[in-house]
DRENMAR-977381 format. One record per atom (N, C-alpha, C): residue number from 0; residue in three letters; chain; atom name; x, y, z. Coordinates in steps of 0.2 Angstrom, whole numbers. Each point is the difference from the previous one (the first is absolute). Layout:
(NUM 'ALA' 'A' 'CA' (X Y Z)) ...
END
This chain:
(0 'MET' 'A' 'N' (752 549 256)) (0 'MET' 'A' 'CA' (-5 0 -5)) (0 'MET' 'A' 'C' (1 -5 -5)) (1 'SER' 'A' 'N' (-4 -4 -1)) (1 'SER' 'A' 'CA' (1 -6 -5)) (1 'SER' 'A' 'C' (0 2 -7)) (2 'ASN' 'A' 'N' (2 -4 -4)) (2 'ASN' 'A' 'CA' (0 2 -8)) (2 'ASN' 'A' 'C' (-7 0 -2)) (3 'THR' 'A' 'N' (-4 -4 3)) (3 'THR' 'A' 'CA' (-7 -2 -2)) (3 'THR' 'A' 'C' (-4 7 1)) (4 'GLU' 'A' 'N' (2 3 6)) (4 'GLU' 'A' 'CA' (-4 6 2)) (4 'GLU' 'A' 'C' (2 6 -4)) (5 'ILE' 'A' 'N' (7 0 -2)) (5 'ILE' 'A' 'CA' (2 6 -5)) (5 'ILE' 'A' 'C' (-3 -1 -6)) (6 'LYS' 'A' 'N' (0 -6 -3)) (6 'LYS' 'A' 'CA' (-3 -1 -7)) (6 'LYS' 'A' 'C' (-8 2 0)) (7 'THR' 'A' 'N' (-3 -2 6)) (7 'THR' 'A' 'CA' (-7 1 0)) (7 'THR' 'A' 'C' (-2 8 1)) (8 'SER' 'A' 'N' (5 3 3)) (8 'SER' 'A' 'CA' (-1 8 0)) (8 'SER' 'A' 'C' (2 3 -6)) (9 'LEU' 'A' 'N' (4 -3 -4)) (9 'LEU' 'A' 'CA' (2 3 -7)) (9 'LEU' 'A' 'C' (-6 -2 -5)) (10 'ARG' 'A' 'N' (-3 -5 1)) (10 'ARG' 'A' 'CA' (-6 -2 -4)) (10 'ARG' 'A' 'C' (-6 5 1)) (11 'ARG' 'A' 'N' (-1 1 7)) (11 'ARG' 'A' 'CA' (-5 6 1)) (11 'ARG' 'A' 'C' (2 6 -3)) (12 'TYR' 'A' 'N' (6 2 0)) (12 'TYR' 'A' 'CA' (2 6 -2)) (12 'TYR' 'A' 'C' (-1 0 -8)) (13 'LEU' 'A' 'N' (2 -5 -3)) (13 'LEU' 'A' 'CA' (-2 -1 -7)) (13 'LEU' 'A' 'C' (-7 0 -2)) (14 'ASP' 'A' 'N' (-4 -3 4)) (14 'ASP' 'A' 'CA' (-7 1 -1)) (14 'ASP' 'A' 'C' (-3 7 1)) (15 'HIS' 'A' 'N' (3 4 4)) (15 'HIS' 'A' 'CA' (-1 6 1)) (15 'HIS' 'A' 'C' (0 4 -6)) (16 'ILE' 'A' 'N' (7 -1 -3)) (16 'ILE' 'A' 'CA' (2 3 -7)) (16 'ILE' 'A' 'C' (-5 -2 -5)) (17 'TYR' 'A' 'N' (-2 -6 0)) (17 'TYR' 'A' 'CA' (-5 -3 -5)) (17 'TYR' 'A' 'C' (-6 4 0)) (18 'THR' 'A' 'N' (-2 0 7)) (18 'THR' 'A' 'CA' (-7 3 1)) (18 'THR' 'A' 'C' (-1 7 -2)) (19 'ASP' 'A' 'N' (6 4 1)) (19 'ASP' 'A' 'CA' (0 7 -2)) (19 'ASP' 'A' 'C' (0 1 -8)) (20 'TYR' 'A' 'N' (4 -5 -3)) (20 'TYR' 'A' 'CA' (0 0 -7)) (20 'TYR' 'A' 'C' (-7 -1 -3)) (21 'THR' 'A' 'N' (-3 -5 3)) (21 'THR' 'A' 'CA' (-7 -2 -2)) (21 'THR' 'A' 'C' (-5 6 0)) (22 'ALA' 'A' 'N' (0 3 6)) (22 'ALA' 'A' 'CA' (-4 6 1)) (22 'ALA' 'A' 'C' (1 5 -4)) (23 'TRP' 'A' 'N' (7 2 -2)) (23 'TRP' 'A' 'CA' (2 5 -5)) (23 'TRP' 'A' 'C' (-3 -2 -7)) (24 'MET' 'A' 'N' (1 -6 -2)) (24 'MET' 'A' 'CA' (-3 -2 -6)) (24 'MET' 'A' 'C' (-7 0 0)) (25 'SER' 'A' 'N' (-4 -1 5)) (25 'SER' 'A' 'CA' (-7 0 -1)) (25 'SER' 'A' 'C' (-3 7 -1)) (26 'ARG' 'A' 'N' (4 5 0)) (26 'ARG' 'A' 'CA' (-2 7 -1)) (26 'ARG' 'A' 'C' (0 2 -8)) (27 'GLY' 'A' 'N' (3 -5 -4)) (27 'GLY' 'A' 'CA' (1 1 -7)) (27 'GLY' 'A' 'C' (-6 -2 -4)) (28 'PRO' 'A' 'N' (1 -1 -7)) (28 'PRO' 'A' 'CA' (-6 -2 -4)) (28 'PRO' 'A' 'C' (-2 -7 2)) (29 'ALA' 'A' 'N' (-7 -1 -2)) (29 'ALA' 'A' 'CA' (-3 -6 2)) (29 'ALA' 'A' 'C' (2 -6 -4)) (30 'ASN' 'A' 'N' (5 0 -4)) (30 'ASN' 'A' 'CA' (2 -5 -4)) (30 'ASN' 'A' 'C' (3 -5 5)) (31 'SER' 'A' 'N' (-4 -5 3)) (31 'SER' 'A' 'CA' (2 -4 5)) (31 'SER' 'A' 'C' (5 -6 -2)) (32 'GLU' 'A' 'N' (-1 -2 -7)) (32 'GLU' 'A' 'CA' (5 -5 -2)) (32 'GLU' 'A' 'C' (7 2 0)) (33 'ARG' 'A' 'N' (1 7 -3)) (33 'ARG' 'A' 'CA' (7 2 0)) (33 'ARG' 'A' 'C' (2 2 7)) (34 'ARG' 'A' 'N' (-4 2 4)) (34 'ARG' 'A' 'CA' (2 2 7)) (34 'ARG' 'A' 'C' (2 -7 3)) (35 'ASP' 'A' 'N' (-4 -5 0)) (35 'ASP' 'A' 'CA' (2 -6 3)) (35 'ASP' 'A' 'C' (6 -3 -2)) (36 'ILE' 'A' 'N' (2 1 -7)) (36 'ILE' 'A' 'CA' (7 -2 -2)) (36 'ILE' 'A' 'C' (5 4 3)) (37 'MET' 'A' 'N' (-1 7 0)) (37 'MET' 'A' 'CA' (5 4 3)) (37 'MET' 'A' 'C' (1 -2 8)) (38 'ILE' 'A' 'N' (-5 -1 3)) (38 'ILE' 'A' 'CA' (0 -2 7)) (38 'ILE' 'A' 'C' (4 -6 1)) (39 'ALA' 'A' 'N' (-2 -5 -4)) (39 'ALA' 'A' 'CA' (4 -7 0)) (39 'ALA' 'A' 'C' (7 1 -1)) (40 'ASP' 'A' 'N' (2 4 -5)) (40 'ASP' 'A' 'CA' (7 1 -2)) (40 'ASP' 'A' 'C' (4 4 6)) (41 'PHE' 'A' 'N' (-4 4 3)) (41 'PHE' 'A' 'CA' (3 4 6)) (41 'PHE' 'A' 'C' (2 -5 6)) (42 'VAL' 'A' 'N' (-5 -4 1)) (42 'VAL' 'A' 'CA' (0 -5 5)) (42 'VAL' 'A' 'C' (6 -5 -1)) (43 'GLU' 'A' 'N' (0 -3 -6)) (43 'GLU' 'A' 'CA' (6 -4 -2)) (43 'GLU' 'A' 'C' (7 3 1)) (44 'SER' 'A' 'N' (0 6 -1)) (44 'SER' 'A' 'CA' (6 4 -1)) (44 'SER' 'A' 'C' (4 1 7)) (45 'LEU' 'A' 'N' (-5 1 5)) (45 'LEU' 'A' 'CA' (1 2 7)) (45 'LEU' 'A' 'C' (4 -6 4)) (46 'SER' 'A' 'N' (6 2 3)) (46 'SER' 'A' 'CA' (3 -5 3)) (46 'SER' 'A' 'C' (5 3 5)) (47 'PHE' 'A' 'N' (4 -4 4)) (47 'PHE' 'A' 'CA' (5 2 5)) (47 'PHE' 'A' 'C' (6 -4 0)) (48 'LYS' 'A' 'N' (6 3 0)) (48 'LYS' 'A' 'CA' (6 -4 1)) (48 'LYS' 'A' 'C' (3 1 6)) (49 'MET' 'A' 'N' (1 -5 3)) (49 'MET' 'A' 'CA' (3 0 8)) (49 'MET' 'A' 'C' (8 2 -1)) (50 'GLY' 'A' 'N' (2 4 4)) (50 'GLY' 'A' 'CA' (8 1 0)) (50 'GLY' 'A' 'C' (2 1 7)) (51 'SER' 'A' 'N' (6 0 1)) (51 'SER' 'A' 'CA' (2 0 8)) (51 'SER' 'A' 'C' (-2 6 3)) (52 'LYS' 'A' 'N' (0 6 -3)) (52 'LYS' 'A' 'CA' (-1 6 3)) (52 'LYS' 'A' 'C' (-8 3 -1)) (53 'TYR' 'A' 'N' (-2 -2 -6)) (53 'TYR' 'A' 'CA' (-6 3 -2)) (53 'TYR' 'A' 'C' (-4 -5 -5)) (54 'VAL' 'A' 'N' (-6 0 1)) (54 'VAL' 'A' 'CA' (-4 -4 -5)) (54 'VAL' 'A' 'C' (-3 5 -6)) (55 'LYS' 'A' 'N' (2 -1 -6)) (55 'LYS' 'A' 'CA' (-2 4 -5)) (55 'LYS' 'A' 'C' (-7 -2 -3)) (56 'VAL' 'A' 'N' (-4 5 0)) (56 'VAL' 'A' 'CA' (-7 -1 -3)) (56 'VAL' 'A' 'C' (1 2 -7)) (57 'VAL' 'A' 'N' (-2 -4 -5)) (57 'VAL' 'A' 'CA' (1 1 -7)) (57 'VAL' 'A' 'C' (-6 -1 -4)) (58 'GLN' 'A' 'N' (-1 5 -5)) (58 'GLN' 'A' 'CA' (-6 0 -4)) (58 'GLN' 'A' 'C' (2 1 -7)) (59 'LYS' 'A' 'N' (0 -5 -4)) (59 'LYS' 'A' 'CA' (2 0 -8)) (59 'LYS' 'A' 'C' (7 3 -1)) (60 'GLY' 'A' 'N' (5 -3 5)) (60 'GLY' 'A' 'CA' (6 2 -1)) (60 'GLY' 'A' 'C' (2 7 4)) (61 'ALA' 'A' 'N' (-5 3 3)) (61 'ALA' 'A' 'CA' (2 7 3)) (61 'ALA' 'A' 'C' (-1 -1 7)) (62 'VAL' 'A' 'N' (4 3 4)) (62 'VAL' 'A' 'CA' (-1 -1 8)) (62 'VAL' 'A' 'C' (-5 5 2)) (63 'HIS' 'A' 'N' (-5 -3 4)) (63 'HIS' 'A' 'CA' (-5 3 2)) (63 'HIS' 'A' 'C' (2 3 7)) (64 'SER' 'A' 'N' (3 -4 5)) (64 'SER' 'A' 'CA' (2 2 6)) (64 'SER' 'A' 'C' (5 -5 3)) (65 'PHE' 'A' 'N' (3 2 6)) (65 'PHE' 'A' 'CA' (4 -5 3)) (65 'PHE' 'A' 'C' (-2 -1 8)) (66 'ILE' 'A' 'N' (1 -6 2)) (66 'ILE' 'A' 'CA' (-2 -1 7)) (66 'ILE' 'A' 'C' (6 -2 4)) (67 'VAL' 'A' 'N' (1 3 6)) (67 'VAL' 'A' 'CA' (6 -1 4)) (67 'VAL' 'A' 'C' (-1 -8 2)) (68 'ASN' 'A' 'N' (6 -3 -1)) (68 'ASN' 'A' 'CA' (0 -7 2)) (68 'ASN' 'A' 'C' (5 -2 4)) (69 'THR' 'A' 'N' (2 4 4)) (69 'THR' 'A' 'CA' (5 -1 6)) (69 'THR' 'A' 'C' (-2 4 6)) (70 'GLN' 'A' 'N' (2 -4 6)) (70 'GLN' 'A' 'CA' (-1 3 6)) (70 'GLN' 'A' 'C' (6 5 2)) (71 'ASP' 'A' 'N' (5 1 -4)) (71 'ASP' 'A' 'CA' (6 4 2)) (71 'ASP' 'A' 'C' (1 6 -3)) (72 'ASP' 'A' 'N' (-6 2 -4)) (72 'ASP' 'A' 'CA' (0 7 -3)) (72 'ASP' 'A' 'C' (0 6 6)) (73 'PRO' 'A' 'N' (4 4 0)) (73 'PRO' 'A' 'CA' (1 5 5)) (73 'PRO' 'A' 'C' (-6 5 0)) (74 'LYS' 'A' 'N' (-3 1 -6)) (74 'LYS' 'A' 'CA' (-5 5 -1)) (74 'LYS' 'A' 'C' (-7 -2 -1)) (75 'PHE' 'A' 'N' (-1 -6 -3)) (75 'PHE' 'A' 'CA' (-7 -3 -1)) (75 'PHE' 'A' 'C' (-1 -7 4)) (76 'ALA' 'A' 'N' (-6 -1 1)) (76 'ALA' 'A' 'CA' (-2 -6 3)) (76 'ALA' 'A' 'C' (-1 -6 -5)) (77 'PHE' 'A' 'N' (0 -5 2)) (77 'PHE' 'A' 'CA' (-1 -6 -4)) (77 'PHE' 'A' 'C' (-7 0 -3)) (78 'GLY' 'A' 'N' (-1 0 -7)) (78 'GLY' 'A' 'CA' (-6 0 -3)) (78 'GLY' 'A' 'C' (-3 7 -2)) (79 'ASP' 'A' 'N' (5 5 1)) (79 'ASP' 'A' 'CA' (-2 7 -2)) (79 'ASP' 'A' 'C' (0 0 -8)) (80 'ILE' 'A' 'N' (-5 4 -3)) (80 'ILE' 'A' 'CA' (0 0 -7)) (80 'ILE' 'A' 'C' (3 7 -2)) (81 'LEU' 'A' 'N' (5 -1 -5)) (81 'LEU' 'A' 'CA' (4 6 -2)) (81 'LEU' 'A' 'C' (-1 1 -8)) (82 'LYS' 'A' 'N' (-1 6 -2)) (82 'LYS' 'A' 'CA' (-1 2 -7)) (82 'LYS' 'A' 'C' (7 -2 -4)) (83 'ALA' 'A' 'N' (-1 -2 -6)) (83 'ALA' 'A' 'CA' (6 -1 -4)) (83 'ALA' 'A' 'C' (4 6 -2)) (84 'ALA' 'A' 'N' (6 0 1)) (84 'ALA' 'A' 'CA' (5 6 -3)) (84 'ALA' 'A' 'C' (2 -2 -7)) (85 'SER' 'A' 'N' (1 -6 -1)) (85 'SER' 'A' 'CA' (3 -3 -6)) (85 'SER' 'A' 'C' (-2 -7 0)) (86 'TYR' 'A' 'N' (2 -4 -6)) (86 'TYR' 'A' 'CA' (-2 -7 0)) (86 'TYR' 'A' 'C' (3 -4 6)) (87 'SER' 'A' 'N' (6 2 2)) (87 'SER' 'A' 'CA' (4 -4 5)) (87 'SER' 'A' 'C' (0 3 7)) (88 'ALA' 'A' 'N' (-3 5 1)) (88 'ALA' 'A' 'CA' (1 4 7)) (88 'ALA' 'A' 'C' (-7 4 2)) (89 'PRO' 'A' 'N' (-1 -1 6)) (89 'PRO' 'A' 'CA' (-6 4 3)) (89 'PRO' 'A' 'C' (2 7 1)) (90 'ALA' 'A' 'N' (-5 4 0)) (90 'ALA' 'A' 'CA' (0 7 3)) (90 'ALA' 'A' 'C' (0 -1 8)) (91 'ARG' 'A' 'N' (5 2 4)) (91 'ARG' 'A' 'CA' (1 0 7)) (91 'ARG' 'A' 'C' (-2 6 3)) (92 'ASN' 'A' 'N' (-5 4 -2)) (92 'ASN' 'A' 'CA' (-1 6 4)) (92 'ASN' 'A' 'C' (-6 -2 5)) (93 'PHE' 'A' 'N' (-5 -3 -2)) (93 'PHE' 'A' 'CA' (-5 -2 5)) (93 'PHE' 'A' 'C' (-4 -6 -2)) (94 'ALA' 'A' 'N' (-3 -4 5)) (94 'ALA' 'A' 'CA' (-4 -6 -2)) (94 'ALA' 'A' 'C' (-7 3 -2)) (95 'ARG' 'A' 'N' (-2 -4 -4)) (95 'ARG' 'A' 'CA' (-7 1 -3)) (95 'ARG' 'A' 'C' (-6 -4 4)) (96 'GLY' 'A' 'N' (3 -3 5)) (96 'GLY' 'A' 'CA' (-5 -5 4)) (96 'GLY' 'A' 'C' (4 -7 1)) (97 'ASN' 'A' 'N' (-3 -5 3)) (97 'ASN' 'A' 'CA' (3 -6 2)) (97 'ASN' 'A' 'C' (-5 -6 -2)) (98 'ILE' 'A' 'N' (3 -5 -3)) (98 'ILE' 'A' 'CA' (-5 -5 -3)) (98 'ILE' 'A' 'C' (-3 -4 6)) (99 'PHE' 'A' 'N' (3 0 6)) (99 'PHE' 'A' 'CA' (-3 -4 6)) (99 'PHE' 'A' 'C' (-6 3 3)) (100 'ASP' 'A' 'N' (0 7 0)) (100 'ASP' 'A' 'CA' (-6 3 4)) (100 'ASP' 'A' 'C' (-4 3 -6)) (101 'GLU' 'A' 'N' (1 -1 -6)) (101 'GLU' 'A' 'CA' (-5 2 -5)) (101 'GLU' 'A' 'C' (-1 7 0)) (102 'THR' 'A' 'N' (4 5 2)) (102 'THR' 'A' 'CA' (-1 6 0)) (102 'THR' 'A' 'C' (4 4 -6)) (103 'TYR' 'A' 'N' (-1 -2 -6)) (103 'TYR' 'A' 'CA' (4 3 -5)) (103 'TYR' 'A' 'C' (-5 4 -5)) (104 'SER' 'A' 'N' (4 5 -3)) (104 'SER' 'A' 'CA' (-3 4 -4)) (104 'SER' 'A' 'C' (3 -2 -8)) (105 'ALA' 'A' 'N' (-1 -6 -2)) (105 'ALA' 'A' 'CA' (3 -1 -6)) (105 'ALA' 'A' 'C' (-6 -2 -5)) (106 'SER' 'A' 'N' (1 3 -6)) (106 'SER' 'A' 'CA' (-5 -1 -5)) (106 'SER' 'A' 'C' (3 -5 -5)) (107 'TRP' 'A' 'N' (-3 -1 -6)) (107 'TRP' 'A' 'CA' (2 -5 -5)) (107 'TRP' 'A' 'C' (6 4 -3)) (108 'THR' 'A' 'N' (1 6 0)) (108 'THR' 'A' 'CA' (5 4 -4)) (108 'THR' 'A' 'C' (6 0 4)) (109 'GLY' 'A' 'N' (0 -2 7)) (109 'GLY' 'A' 'CA' (6 0 4)) (109 'GLY' 'A' 'C' (-1 2 7)) (110 'ALA' 'A' 'N' (5 -1 4)) (110 'ALA' 'A' 'CA' (0 2 7)) (110 'ALA' 'A' 'C' (-1 7 1)) 
END
């Protein structure tokens, strides 16, 4: 798997999170100017940090989720989405989906 393919799948995952946040925000008051500011702020703060074992998905300094970034994990497949247990470690109980087959149940609040 190339670095470009990984980053493309990660961006699709971030787009999924952004879309979920936008849908959630549309249920609120009709003040579109304030809503647009909040959506733009959310999008600007959403990013990922590549690591040797995991990719950390971060939003405003808080960890949203972790993505398995190694082929050598005995329990999880490359690209599996894991819930955050802490800022520096994922919850290793079960995967919440995989970024490559886009079968994930992640919302804007977390994996």
